C-alpha positions, -999 to 999 in steps of 0.1 A, spaced: -260 369 -247 -245 340 -265 -215 341 -288 -224 352 -323 -198 339 -347 -173 367 -350 -187 388 -321 -188 385 -284 -206 406 -257 -181 431 -241 -203 435 -210 -199 473 -213 -231 492 -221 -214 518 -243 -197 491 -264 -222 462 -266 -210 434 -289 -174 436 -302 -156 416 -329 -131 390 -317 -97 407 -320 -108 439 -302 -81 458 -284 -95 485 -260 -78 509 -237 -98 519 -206 -90 551 -187 -103 552 -151 -101 576 -121 -101 554 -90 -97 517 -81 -134 513 -74 -142 524 -110 -119 497 -123 -132 469 -101 -169 477 -110 -160 479 -147 -141 446 -148 -170 428 -130 -192 438 -160 -165 429 -185 -159 394 -171 -195 384 -166 -205 376 -202 -172 359 -208 -179 335 -179 -215 329 -192 -203 324 -228 -176 298 -220 -146 320 -226 -113 316 -207 -108 348 -187 -74 362 -176 -69 392 -152 -35 407 -147 -40 427 -115 -28 463 -107 1 470 -84 -24 483 -58 -46 451 -57 -33 416 -49 -48 386 -67 -63 376 -34 -80 411 -30 -92 410 -66 -108 375 -60 -125 387 -28 -140 417 -45 -152 397 -75 -167 370 -54 -188 395 -35 -201 412 -66 -203 382 -90 -221 351 -76 -202 319 -84 -170 337 -93 -149 315 -70 -164 284 -85 -152 296 -120 -117 302 -105 -116 267 -90 -128 252 -123 -100 270 -142 -122 293 -163 -107 325 -149 -70 331 -139 -60 360 -117 -23 367 -121 0 393 -103 14 419 -128 50 412 -118 45 375 -125 31 382 -160 48 414 -172 81 412 -153 89 375 -153 126 370 -149 130 405 -135 127 425 -167 101 436 -193 103 418 -226 74 427 -249 78 401 -276 80 372 -250 48 386 -233 30 386 -267 41 350 -273 27 340 -239 -7 356 -249 -7 336 -281 1 304 -261 -27 312 -237 -51 316 -266 -41 282 -281 -45 266 -247 -80 281 -243 -92 269 -277 -77 234 -272 -96 231 -239 -129 239 -257 -133 275 -247 -150 299 -272 -121 323 -270 -98 343 -246 -109 374 -227 -80 393 -210 -73 425 -191 -42 439 -177 -36 471 -156 -7 494 -164 -5 513 -131 30 497 -125 45 510 -158 70 538 -149 91 562 -170 120 538 -174 101 513 -194 73 534 -208 87 536 -244 92 498 -245 57 492 -231 41 514 -257 60 496 -284 46 463 -269 11 478 -272 18 484 -308 28 448 -313 -4 436 -297 -25 459 -318 -8 447 -350 -17 410 -344 -48 408 -322 -72 416 -350 -68 380 -364 -71 363 -330 -99 347 -311 -94 371 -281 -104 405 -268 -82 426 -245 -89 455 -221 -58 475 -212 -66 497 -182 -47 529 -173 -52 551 -142 -55 587 -153 -36 601 -123 -4 584 -135 -2 594 -172 0 627 -190 -14 641 -223 15 627 -244 12 592 -228 -26 592 -233 -21 601 -270 4 572 -274 -19 547 -257 -49 558 -279 -28 554 -311 -22 517 -303 -58 506 -295 -90 502 -316 -113 516 -289 -109 540 -260 -133 540 -230 -137 566 -202 -146 547 -169 -172 526 -188 -194 556 -194 -182 566 -229 -164 549 -258 -146 562 -289 -138 542 -320 -103 552 -330 -110 544 -366 -136 572 -368 -123 595 -341 -89 612 -345 -64 605 -317 -63 642 -309 -100 644 -304 -101 613 -282 -73 626 -261 -91 659 -257 -123 641 -245 -104 620 -220 -84 650 -206 -116 670 -203 -132 644 -181 -99 641 -161 -99 679 -155 -136 679 -145 -131 651 -119 -101 668 -105 -121 700 -101 -150 682 -84 -126 664 -60 -108 696 -52 -138 718 -45 -148 704 -11 -113 713 2 -118 750 -5 -127 768 28 -144 797 10 -164 772 -11 -175 752 19 -184 784 38 -207 796 10 -223 762 8 -229 759 45 -245 793 48 -269 786 19 -277 750 31 -285 762 66 -310 787 52 -325 760 31 -327 735 60 -347 761 80 -375 760 54 -402 742 74 -432 747 52 -440 750 15 -442 788 15 -408 792 31 -393 765 9 -404 784 -22 -389 816 -8 -354 800 -4 -355 776 -34 -341 803 -57 -311 805 -34 -305 768 -41 -308 773 -79 -283 802 -77 -260 781 -56 -260 754 -83 -252 780 -109 -223 793 -88 -209 758 -83 -212 750 -120 -193 781 -129 -165 772 -105 -164 736 -119 -162 750 -154 -135 775 -145 -113 748 -130 -119 722 -156 -121 744 -187 -153 725 -198 -185 743 -207 -210 718 -191 -240 731 -211 -221 725 -244 -216 687 -237 -231 664 -263 -265 654 -250 -265 622 -272 -234 607 -255 -237 621 -220 -268 616 -200 -277 622 -163 -271 586 -153 -235 588 -165 -229 620 -146 -244 605 -115 -220 576 -118 -191 599 -122 -201 620 -92 -210 591 -70 -173 586 -62 -176 617 -41 -200 598 -18 -175 569 -16 -152 592 4 -177 592 33 -196 559 30 -195 521 29 -213 518 -4 -232 537 -31 -258 526 -56 -271 547 -85 -303 542 -106 -320 563 -132 -354 561 -149 -349 587 -177 -363 616 -157 -346 614 -124 -316 599 -107 -316 582 -73 -284 578 -53 -285 556 -22 -256 560 3 -251 533 29 -232 537 61 -223 574 57 -196 582 82 -211 616 90 -247 605 94 -247 610 132 -233 646 129 -251 655 97 -275 684 102 -296 674 71 -331 666 82 -346 632 77 -366 646 47 -354 678 31 -347 697 -1 -312 703 11 -284 677 12 -247 674 18 -220 689 -3 -217 660 -28 -255 663 -33 -252 699 -44 -221 693 -65 -242 667 -84 -271 691 -86 -249 718 -100 -236 696 -128 -270 683 -137 -284 718 -138 -257 731 -160 -259 701 -184 -297 702 -187 -300 740 -185 -330 734 -163 -333 741 -126 -327 709 -107 -347 698 -77 -333 676 -49 -350 656 -22 -331 638 5 -344 611 29 -326 593 57 -339 560 70 -324 529 86 -288 538 78 -294 546 42 -294 582 30 -313 585 -3 -314 614 -26 -333 620 -59 -322 645 -85 -346 656 -112 -342 681 -141 -373 699 -128 -378 727 -104 -410 708 -93 -392 679 -76 -394 691 -41 -431 701 -45 -447 669 -59 -448 649 -27 -462 678 -8 -489 683 -34 -499 646 -32 -501 648 6 -523 679 2 -547 660 -20 -533 659 -55 -538 625 -71 -526 628 -107 -502 654 -119 -490 669 -152 -464 696 -155 -454 711 -189 -428 737 -198 -434 750 -234 -438 718 -254 -417 696 -230 -434 674 -205 -415 679 -172 -435 654 -150 -466 632 -153 -482 608 -129 -517 594 -138 -535 572 -113 -566 562 -134 -581 564 -169 -606 590 -156 -578 612 -144 -560 608 -177 -592 620 -195 -596 651 -174 -559 659 -175 -559 657 -213 -588 681 -214 -569 705 -192 -538 702 -214 -560 709 -244 -571 741 -227 -534 750 -222 -527 744 -259 -557 765 -270 -549 794 -248 -527 822 -262 -495 832 -245 -495 845 -209 -507 832 -176 -538 811 -170 -552 818 -135 -560 788 -113 -593 772 -124 -612 739 -122 -626 716 -148 -649 686 -141 -651 657 -166 -671 625 -158 -670 631 -121 -632 638 -119 -621 674 -111 -588 690 -122 -573 722 -110 -549 738 -135 -530 770 -141 -501 784 -162 -476 809 -148 -443 821 -161 -446 797 -191 -451 766 -170 -484 747 -171 -496 725 -142 -527 703 -138 -537 682 -108 -567 660 -100 -578 662 -64 -584 634 -40 -609 654 -20 -628 665 -50 -622 702 -45 -595 728 -39 -596 729 -1 -577 753 20 -546 732 22 -543 728 -15 -551 765 -20 -522 774 2 -498 751 -18 -509 767 -51 -503 802 -37 -468 791 -29 -465 774 -62 -473 806 -82 -448 827 -63 -422 800 -64 -424 796 -102 -421 833 -108 -391 835 -85 -373 805 -102 -379 819 -136 -360 851 -126 -327 832 -120 
């Protein structure tokens, strides 16, 4: 995105374009969060001909920062060599001469901006990490933040001030928020301090801090792990569809139990979270840090109805008793399922596959997740699943299937409340089998052209499974 007069692209999805003169504070949980976020922050600055300056945390040297950015941002080192980005140690910038002097640091930023503009850059994009700030200079540093906030609005620069949540308390968070225009939680949510009160922003940030502490602490509880392992072993023993449906309610109940423990520890009612500002992808990104504890890399993707998490190089892959394809996963999988289930108030399905050193899992806000692949293997070609007036899942392989599925859905809408027994409908040579049980409607076209024994067995399990899941 090119520079647009008074605006520039922040690189952060929840912020989008910001005015020149923006001063943002970023609260993060772990170093990986910060590095990933800053990669997104710097990218549009490099593209849009801005001079970029990164003041590194005390835990990351300039050399380590450059190495990480080069691996995640192609051509990053070339930009460094060309002078477009400067990576500076925090002591060199903030503690030059052995002491902190806020006014002199502000003057250096103004000089840096003048230098950038004189060299033909569109503006100055900066970030500094505050993990080094201790109690002895906290008051002076907060006063410095106030100085910056008072003058930056008229400048051709934007600034990201990053704070690790494990090193600051409620009062300090409040002071930081008071001296910034925008507050961000790990790149997933943003609050404009001109429309949100400081108290409300602090409450939001602290709530997420408590939730992540609870998630990180749960795996260390022997009782919690014991309950999880007993249930997961039972689930892992489900070898066919009938048995899977018999134990699936145990998985749903386990998710509810985990969610209650998370809520009890964090003080957050997960189901009450704002659906407009928190979606499944953001939760998956928050929870993916649990996988980082046991792996070499994690990637997360979402398509609006499901979330996929790929874990590479899991340290426990050789000793993991999770089958190559299963509806049961490891502890982080089920912590994630628990949060998704509580937020969506819908039973969450999980499928896990291990192949070639990559362990992939898919979460979906649908009890049907673990069933869909089995149904297709058994002969189902196109599928529609509806709960009330909400479409849970659809997959249509042809226009003919769409026509016959629509006719079946019309039958569902015309029928009065109650169950619809399994029955077939043929339209233009395509056959669909449909039923409604416990308020959930399902329709499937059949590859074989008829409800053979295998598919009939699956539907018997389906009916019993839905009834069980609705009695949670």
